[in-house]
N, C-alpha and C positions, 0 to 999 in steps of 0.2 A: 600302280594301283592307288588311286586317290581316295578310296572309300574308307569307312571306319575299320579299325582293326578288330580282330576277334575279341580281344580284351575289352575294347570299348563297347562292343555289342553286348557282351556278357554283363558288363557293369551296368549298362542301361536296363537290361532285363532285371537284374537284381535290385536296382534302385527304383524301378518303376512303381512298385506298391507304395514306397515311402513318398514319392513325388505325388502320387494320386491322393494319398492320405492328407498331405499338406494342402492340396487344393480340393479337398472333398466337398466343400460347400458348393463349388461350381458344378460338381456332378449331381447334386440334389436339385439343381435348377434354381434360378433366381426367384425367390418368393414362393417356391413350392413348399407345401407342408412337409414336415419331417416324417418320413415313413415309419419311424420308430414310435411315434405317438399312437398310431393305430395298433401296432404290435403290443404296446404297453396296455392299451385298452382291452385287447383280447386276453392278455395275461390276467388282468383284474377280473374280467368276465369269467374266465375259466376257473379261477380261484373261487369266485362266488358260486358257480355251478357245482364245484366240488363240495362246498359247504352245504348246498341244498341237497346234494346226493346223500351226504352223511346224515342230514336232518331227516330225510325220507327213510333211510335204512341204516340204523346205527351199527349194524353188523359189518358195514363196508368201511368203517372208520380206519382200520389198519391199512386197508388197500388204498384209500383215497387221500388220507392225510399227507402222504409224501407228495402227491400231485399238487394239492393245495399249497403246501409250503414252497414247492419248486416254482409254481406259477406266480406266487406272491413275490418270491425273490427275483423272478424274471422281470416282473413289472418294476420293481425297485431299481434293478440294474439298467433297464431300458430308460427309465425316467432319469437316472443319473447321466446316462449318455446323452440324452436330449438336453439336459441342463448344461452339460459341458459344451455342447455344440452351440447352444443359444447364449452361453456366457452368463447364465443366471438360473432362475427357476424354470423348470420344465413346463411345457404346456400340459394342461389337465388331460389325462388319459381317460377316454370314455370307452365303455364296452361296446361290442358290436350288437346289432339288433337281433341276430339269430342265436343268442346265447342259450335260450331254453329249448327244450325238445318241442317239436311241432305240437304235441298234445299238451304241453305245459308241464309234463312230468319230468322231474329231475331224476334221471336214471343213469346207471353206469354206462349204458349204450350211448346216451346223449353226451355224457362227458367224454367218452372215447371219440365220438364224432367231432366234438368241439376241439379236442386235442389234435386230431388228425388235420382238421381245417387250420388250426393255428400253426401247426408245423409246416403245412403247405404254404401258408401265407408268409411265414418267416423265411422259407426257402426262396420264394420268389423275390422277396425284398433283398435277401442276402446277395443275390446275383447282381444287383444294381448298386450296391453300396461301395464306398471307398474303403480302402484297406484297413483304416483305423477303426472301422465299425463292424466289419464283416465277421470277425471272430465271435463277438457277442451274439449276433443274430443267428449265425450258423449253429452255435451251441444251443440256443433256444429252440431252433428247428429240430435239432437232433434229440433233445430232451423230450419235446412234445411227441415226436414220432416213437421214441422208445416207450414212453408211458402209454401211448395209444395201443401199442402192441402188448405191453405187460397187462393192461386191463382187459384185453380180449379174452 
């Protein structure tokens, strides 16, 4: 039997994430925009929407402030990961166009929908990321999904 040993196969499986992380830039594609830029923009937009919800209804402050703080922290962490990958300052994160509710009202329901959309987007991105970035994005997705449920 000239094939790899069981130990070699197991070692390859265990070391594959590290190898993918080292070559993660290739997984993003040459010249492709960093997918974390859009996620950081969504985080900033969600934080701004949370501020607008509190401005519209001050009684929601205690429920919405943790969301605003979390999404602001997500944006900072994502921007730091972008900067590490770029070797310097991160690209400017811009919010998505559909941040506000369709009727322009900043409501708890609009914030919940935005968080659900942000969580789904982060989940989709996490599935395509190299190992060194997936943990951050997966935790952002989980946090958004959790807050969307808590605000329901």
